[in-house]
TORPAMAR-136733 format. One record per residue (C-alpha): residue number from 1; residue in three letters; chain; y, x, z. Coordinates in steps of 0.2 Angstrom, whole numbers. Example, Ala and Ser with C-alpha at 12.3 -4.5 7.8 and 13.67 -1.06 7.14 Angstrom:
2
nr	rest	kette	Y	X	Z
1	ala	A	-22	62	39 .
2	ser	A	-5	68	36 .
END
This chain:
185
nr	rest	kette	Y	X	Z
1	met	A	1	0	-1 .
2	leu	A	15	7	-5 .
3	leu	A	29	5	8 .
4	asn	A	43	4	0 .
5	lys	A	37	-12	-9 .
6	ile	A	36	-19	7 .
7	lys	A	43	-37	8 .
8	ile	A	46	-47	25 .
9	glu	A	53	-65	25 .
10	thr	A	57	-73	40 .
11	glu	A	67	-90	43 .
12	arg	A	85	-81	39 .
13	leu	A	81	-65	35 .
14	ile	A	72	-56	20 .
15	leu	A	69	-35	26 .
16	lys	A	65	-25	10 .
17	ala	A	68	-6	6 .
18	leu	A	85	-4	1 .
19	ser	A	93	2	-16 .
20	asp	A	105	12	-20 .
21	asp	A	116	-2	-26 .
22	asp	A	115	-9	-7 .
23	ala	A	125	8	-2 .
24	asn	A	145	3	-2 .
25	ser	A	136	-10	9 .
26	leu	A	129	0	20 .
27	phe	A	142	13	22 .
28	thr	A	153	-2	27 .
29	ile	A	139	-5	41 .
30	phe	A	139	14	46 .
31	ser	A	156	19	43 .
32	asp	A	159	7	61 .
33	pro	A	163	18	75 .
34	ile	A	160	3	87 .
35	val	A	144	-1	77 .
36	met	A	138	22	80 .
37	lys	A	145	23	97 .
38	tyr	A	129	26	104 .
39	trp	A	120	31	88 .
40	asn	A	114	51	91 .
41	thr	A	124	54	75 .
42	glu	A	144	51	70 .
43	ala	A	151	35	61 .
44	trp	A	149	40	43 .
45	arg	A	164	44	33 .
46	glu	A	160	45	16 .
47	val	A	147	33	6 .
48	ser	A	139	47	-3 .
49	gln	A	128	48	14 .
50	ala	A	123	31	13 .
51	his	A	115	37	-5 .
52	glu	A	108	51	5 .
53	phe	A	101	40	17 .
54	ile	A	94	28	4 .
55	ala	A	88	41	-5 .
56	ser	A	80	49	8 .
57	ser	A	72	34	17 .
58	thr	A	65	31	-3 .
59	gln	A	58	48	-1 .
60	ala	A	50	48	17 .
61	met	A	42	29	14 .
62	asn	A	34	36	-2 .
63	glu	A	25	52	9 .
64	arg	A	25	35	23 .
65	ser	A	31	45	36 .
66	ser	A	45	30	38 .
67	leu	A	47	13	36 .
68	thr	A	65	9	32 .
69	leu	A	70	-10	27 .
70	gly	A	89	-16	24 .
71	val	A	90	-32	34 .
72	phe	A	96	-49	20 .
73	leu	A	102	-64	25 .
74	lys	A	91	-74	15 .
75	asp	A	105	-90	8 .
76	ser	A	116	-74	3 .
77	asn	A	107	-60	-1 .
78	thr	A	120	-52	9 .
79	leu	A	114	-33	16 .
80	ile	A	120	-34	37 .
81	gly	A	109	-22	44 .
82	lys	A	91	-11	44 .
83	val	A	77	-8	51 .
84	met	A	66	7	54 .
85	leu	A	49	13	60 .
86	phe	A	52	32	58 .
87	ser	A	41	50	62 .
88	ile	A	26	37	62 .
89	asp	A	11	47	68 .
90	asn	A	-5	40	56 .
91	glu	A	-16	49	69 .
92	ser	A	-10	45	87 .
93	lys	A	-5	26	78 .
94	arg	A	11	26	86 .
95	ala	A	29	25	78 .
96	glu	A	47	23	85 .
97	ile	A	58	9	79 .
98	gly	A	79	10	78 .
99	phe	A	91	-5	71 .
100	gly	A	106	-5	68 .
101	ile	A	117	-22	61 .
102	ser	A	134	-24	57 .
103	arg	A	146	-31	71 .
104	asp	A	150	-46	62 .
105	phe	A	132	-50	68 .
106	trp	A	131	-47	83 .
107	gly	A	123	-60	96 .
108	lys	A	117	-70	83 .
109	gly	A	96	-66	88 .
110	ile	A	98	-54	70 .
111	val	A	88	-38	77 .
112	ala	A	77	-50	88 .
113	glu	A	72	-59	72 .
114	ala	A	73	-43	60 .
115	ala	A	63	-33	77 .
116	asn	A	49	-44	78 .
117	ala	A	44	-45	60 .
118	leu	A	43	-27	61 .
119	ile	A	34	-26	76 .
120	asp	A	22	-40	70 .
121	tyr	A	21	-30	52 .
122	ala	A	19	-11	62 .
123	phe	A	7	-20	74 .
124	asn	A	-3	-31	61 .
125	lys	A	-2	-23	42 .
126	leu	A	0	-6	49 .
127	asn	A	-14	-5	61 .
128	leu	A	-3	5	74 .
129	arg	A	-5	3	92 .
130	arg	A	12	11	101 .
131	ile	A	28	8	97 .
132	glu	A	46	15	104 .
133	ala	A	61	17	107 .
134	glu	A	76	28	112 .
135	ile	A	93	23	116 .
136	asp	A	105	27	125 .
137	pro	A	104	21	144 .
138	asp	A	124	18	143 .
139	asn	A	119	4	127 .
140	asn	A	115	-15	138 .
141	ala	A	116	-25	123 .
142	ser	A	99	-14	116 .
143	ala	A	92	-13	132 .
144	lys	A	92	-30	132 .
145	ala	A	85	-32	113 .
146	leu	A	70	-21	119 .
147	thr	A	67	-29	134 .
148	arg	A	66	-48	124 .
149	leu	A	55	-37	113 .
150	gly	A	43	-36	126 .
151	phe	A	46	-15	128 .
152	val	A	46	-6	144 .
153	gln	A	57	8	150 .
154	glu	A	46	21	152 .
155	gly	A	57	37	159 .
156	leu	A	73	45	156 .
157	leu	A	77	60	147 .
158	arg	A	92	67	156 .
159	gln	A	106	78	143 .
160	arg	A	95	76	126 .
161	trp	A	110	72	114 .
162	glu	A	125	83	112 .
163	ile	A	138	72	97 .
164	asn	A	152	77	96 .
165	gly	A	155	89	112 .
166	val	A	148	72	122 .
167	ile	A	132	73	131 .
168	ser	A	120	59	133 .
169	asp	A	104	54	140 .
170	ser	A	90	44	130 .
171	ala	A	81	31	138 .
172	met	A	64	30	132 .
173	tyr	A	54	11	131 .
174	gly	A	37	7	124 .
175	leu	A	27	-6	120 .
176	leu	A	5	-8	116 .
177	ala	A	1	-17	103 .
178	lys	A	-9	-26	118 .
179	asp	A	6	-28	125 .
180	lys	A	15	-40	113 .
181	ala	A	-2	-48	109 .
182	tyr	A	-4	-53	128 .
183	ser	A	15	-59	125 .
184	gln	A	15	-74	113 .
185	thr	A	-1	-83	121 .
END
């Protein structure tokens, strides 16, 4: 199965691979310093960074080391963010999850809908056993979203990142396939 051919539909969303045509919309989302506040990279400064991200994501999907899907509104085909499984380790049956959504769509259940669909895909189609997430401990919105998705905080890595001279910790979360299955019954 080619990861770049995956298309997941939910009630309001379509999750699918990004194309170069999505670069401007992607740049608009990830050049926003508020969206990027808790990321381990700076906000994008040039649309070329979006083109590079799409190219590297496509290559990683071809190599089966990550799965990056754009989050599109089903009714308008508008790109509003991305969800990712990365650092996929097929032998250990685990991956890391990440998501980023346009600020215009915060608080509307988009992260929960998109992430749940990706998690279900990861456990049921990719046969992963574990999904991990790493967030800035000050990112309360992501912590709440992960908890609602069934993740458990498993640890704290002190002074893990330094971006523009700002040092931050990382809170580590984990979700097991058996936990997700249990929580849905």
